[in-house]
C-alpha atoms as one frame of an Amber mdcrd trajectory, in Angstrom:
protein
  33.563  -1.942 -18.294  31.645  -2.595 -15.146  29.360  -5.068 -14.043  26.052
  -4.473 -12.642  23.756  -7.546 -12.241  20.740  -7.541 -14.484  22.502  -4.890
 -16.948  24.408  -6.436 -20.009  26.872  -8.810 -20.002  29.663  -9.460 -17.500
  32.562  -6.771 -17.995  35.468  -7.799 -16.236  37.662  -4.774 -17.302  36.273
  -2.692 -14.328  35.418  -3.099 -10.714  31.802  -4.664  -9.937  29.194  -1.954
  -9.107  26.303  -4.157  -7.689  27.204  -3.113  -3.956  28.775   0.370  -4.833
  26.489   2.134  -2.146  28.096   0.304   0.460  31.549   1.773  -0.050  32.895
   3.175   2.774  35.049   6.452   3.022  38.144   4.690   3.858  37.886   2.632
   0.497  38.248   5.814  -1.340  41.626   7.417  -2.471  41.161  11.196  -2.597
  44.786  11.725  -3.588  45.970  15.363  -3.665  42.310  16.715  -3.708  41.807
  18.737  -0.692  39.274  20.837  -2.261  35.878  18.735  -2.122  33.956  17.221
   0.884  35.357  14.095   2.174  32.217  12.001   1.263  31.361   9.216  -1.001
  29.058  11.049  -2.798  31.372  13.903  -3.728  34.226  11.328  -4.364  31.776
   9.867  -6.784  30.348  12.905  -8.675  33.961  14.223  -9.232  35.140  10.889
 -10.479  32.041  10.763 -13.234  33.144  14.443 -14.095  36.878  14.184 -14.327
  37.806  10.475 -13.744  41.612  11.331 -13.484  41.116  13.797 -11.006  42.498
  11.584  -8.105  45.539  10.402 -10.102  46.617  10.636 -13.906  47.707   6.942
 -13.702  43.997   5.706 -14.080  42.672   4.347 -17.102  38.876   5.390 -17.082
  37.852   7.373 -19.939  36.179  10.416 -19.625  32.412  10.091 -20.134  31.633
  13.901 -20.871  28.572  14.062 -18.527  26.861  16.947 -17.798  26.742  18.013
 -14.101  22.765  16.899 -14.078  23.763  13.615 -15.640  26.575  13.069 -13.257
  24.349  13.588 -10.208  21.620  11.118 -11.644  24.301   8.464 -11.986  25.599
   9.143  -8.495  22.247   8.674  -7.016  21.938   5.422  -8.969  25.142   4.165
  -7.991  24.479   5.054  -4.082  21.250   2.948  -4.373  23.070  -0.245  -5.185
  23.572  -1.766  -1.853  23.246  -5.430  -0.352  22.084  -3.660   2.972  18.826
  -4.581   4.362  17.502  -3.616   7.708  16.386  -6.677  10.153  12.715  -6.537
  10.817  13.418  -6.230  14.542  15.047  -2.995  13.916  12.101  -1.396  12.131
  10.310   0.782  14.335   6.232   0.681  14.046   6.227  -2.334  11.798   3.286
  -4.594  12.626   3.446  -7.859  14.468   3.036 -10.938  12.377  -0.749 -11.575
  11.718  -2.902 -12.995   9.077  -5.489 -11.085   7.194  -9.017 -12.500   8.289
 -12.490 -12.496   7.236 -13.267 -12.276   3.563 -10.347 -10.360   2.492  -7.883
 -12.881   4.254  -9.813 -15.584   2.428  -9.156 -14.008  -0.927  -5.801 -13.296
  -0.064  -5.282 -16.945   0.759  -7.243 -18.112  -2.208  -5.404 -16.022  -4.879
  -2.052 -16.913  -3.431  -1.166 -13.016  -3.033   1.657 -13.926  -0.456   3.394
 -15.726  -3.135   4.956 -12.338  -4.184   3.704  -9.844  -1.838   4.188  -9.920
   2.022   1.614  -8.920   4.598   2.087  -8.796   8.339   5.879  -9.985   7.987
   4.384 -13.095   6.087   4.640 -13.743   2.464   7.008 -13.392  -0.452   9.498
 -10.859  -1.145   9.252 -10.632  -5.021   6.659  -7.938  -5.023   6.133  -4.810
  -2.954   4.901  -5.364   0.686   1.351  -4.651   1.678   1.403  -3.731   5.204
   0.706  -0.217   4.366  -1.040  -0.160   1.156  -3.879   1.806   2.313  -1.308
   4.632   3.053   0.499   4.166   0.128  -2.031   4.406  -2.651  -5.402   6.050
  -3.477  -8.568   3.388  -3.273  -9.683   4.358  -6.679  -6.556   3.383  -8.445
  -6.320   0.511  -6.500  -9.869  -0.611  -7.533  -9.038  -0.080 -11.242  -5.344
  -1.815 -10.826  -6.899  -4.975  -9.266  -9.305  -5.039 -12.056  -6.742  -4.758
 -14.728  -3.243  -4.879 -13.445  -1.094  -2.236 -15.556   2.865  -1.964 -15.955
   4.022   0.529 -13.074   7.724  -0.533 -13.336   8.428  -1.536 -17.064  11.742
  -3.594 -16.322  10.084  -5.602 -13.580   7.981  -8.420 -14.263   4.192  -7.207
 -13.903   1.278  -8.842 -11.918  -0.700 -10.875 -13.503  -4.120 -10.775 -14.692
  -6.091 -12.393 -12.091  -9.468 -11.769 -13.204 -10.726 -10.998 -10.116 -14.718
 -10.537  -9.793 -15.854  -6.995  -8.777 -16.914  -8.094  -5.316 -13.582  -9.406
  -4.563 -11.968  -6.277  -5.897 -14.081  -4.145  -3.584 -13.509  -6.314  -0.459
  -9.711  -5.965  -1.084  -9.687  -2.290  -1.370 -11.974  -1.814   1.766  -9.455
  -4.108   3.622  -6.641  -2.180   2.792  -8.061   1.173   2.954  -8.915   0.727
   6.705  -6.690  -2.352   7.918  -3.346  -1.634   6.059  -2.830   2.016   7.523
   0.203   3.971   9.187  -0.797   7.314  10.485   2.763   8.364  10.300   2.890
   7.958   6.502   0.274  10.289   5.638   1.465  13.355   7.285   2.324  16.484
   4.812   3.793  19.841   6.143   2.223  22.676   4.991   4.050  24.766   1.782
   6.246  27.867   2.911   4.766  31.334   2.284   4.725  32.223  -1.324   5.077
  28.693  -2.242   3.216  27.332  -5.512   2.427  23.299  -5.640   2.471  23.154
  -9.477   5.434  25.298 -10.458   6.674  23.435 -13.077  10.357  24.920 -13.459
  11.117  24.079  -9.669   9.683  20.777  -9.799  11.853  19.838 -13.000  14.808
  21.332 -11.660  14.558  19.300  -8.269  14.017  16.207 -10.199  17.188  16.706
 -12.151  19.219  18.269  -9.359  18.324  15.050  -6.831  19.132  12.374  -9.078
  15.335  11.164  -9.426  15.613  10.830 -13.274  18.445   8.333 -12.898  15.708
   5.537 -12.371  12.384   7.561 -12.859  10.837   9.112 -16.015   9.472  12.268
 -16.119   8.398  14.348 -19.316   9.781  11.957 -21.769  13.239  12.008 -19.785
  14.959   9.855 -17.379  15.496   6.039 -16.519  12.972   3.112 -16.465  14.242
   1.229 -13.610  11.787   3.189 -11.315   8.071   3.952 -11.791   6.952   6.476
 -14.069   6.623   9.301 -11.622   4.618  11.478 -14.280   1.781   9.534 -12.907
   2.568   9.291  -9.622  -0.719  11.503  -8.716  -2.819   8.725 -10.272  -1.450
   6.162  -7.755   0.060   7.648  -4.608  -1.190   9.529  -1.912   0.879  13.027
  -1.249   1.602  12.116   2.537   3.277   8.657   1.487   5.253  10.516  -1.429
   6.356  12.877   1.189   7.892  10.116   3.604   9.144   8.293   0.722  11.280
  11.215  -0.431  13.053  11.769   3.065  13.516   8.308   3.755  12.654   5.710
   0.980  13.344   2.583   2.874  11.442   3.960   5.897   8.418   4.330   3.830
   9.331   0.849   2.035  11.692  -1.588   3.742  12.663  -3.173   0.519  12.920
   0.136  -1.414  16.409   0.361  -3.628  15.800   4.137  -4.020  18.781   6.179
  -2.279  18.153   8.952   0.175  18.097  12.343  -2.052  19.087  14.393   0.645
  16.175  16.693   0.041  14.718  19.089   2.903  11.709  18.614   4.581  10.639
  21.697   2.984  11.985  20.580  -0.838  10.022  17.111  -0.032   6.850  18.788
   0.866   6.762  20.783  -2.459   7.898  18.059  -4.568   5.084  15.542  -3.150
   2.365  18.070  -3.926   4.025  18.831  -7.444   4.263  14.950  -8.306   0.505
  14.511  -7.003  -0.932  17.361  -8.563  -1.172  19.646  -5.624  -3.659  17.365
  -4.013  -4.488  17.378  -0.193  -3.023  14.293   2.169
């Protein structure tokens, strides 16, 4: 019934959901329900669980979702937003610059900035590279540049550039030392008695916080986001921690909504997803 660009055909029967995450509290009718918190998140969750909870004359059928499924859909819907923070309001973003030396020549010759951006220059089709050194493990980056593989199945993948090994290693060194931000690499210690690889707790957090609406874990979850079961191969623990707390603070073009996790939960999950590695 609902139209979400990129997902199926136009469906005019229901309201469009492409900017659902931009809804304001005053846009919602809580009707007689005074027993739930006044928030977009709470309204959406109850609407999915009980479509006619706010009025019997509504036509939406009951989808019979479990609470975990409803939480996952709620997280996905809140991530559908047209909001983009202006560069001028982004703290700590680098001033415009061009990569120099051998790495700069490779980036220009290979036209990397046709899709990626670096130092506020380039395209917006692929992830920005300003802090790539703080985001990914150097060993993974080297393997990926030699032979790009799928990260997000539903998106167009990076082409096979057939880069010579010397060029690959030059780019890895450049990102490892020049494209960094210390604030994205810090990771608080775990609390007393916490175990970084507690499988039950990790799986529970992923489900309760809606992560599996887009990401895949142990053959469960969505395919819009990256496969987080392989996060430890690709991402650094400190970056994962900051990503969980504030996705758009870590990556300005991220569509991932805030999960509402506490700092303690985020610190645990960052270690859980990256195999207990140190920052």
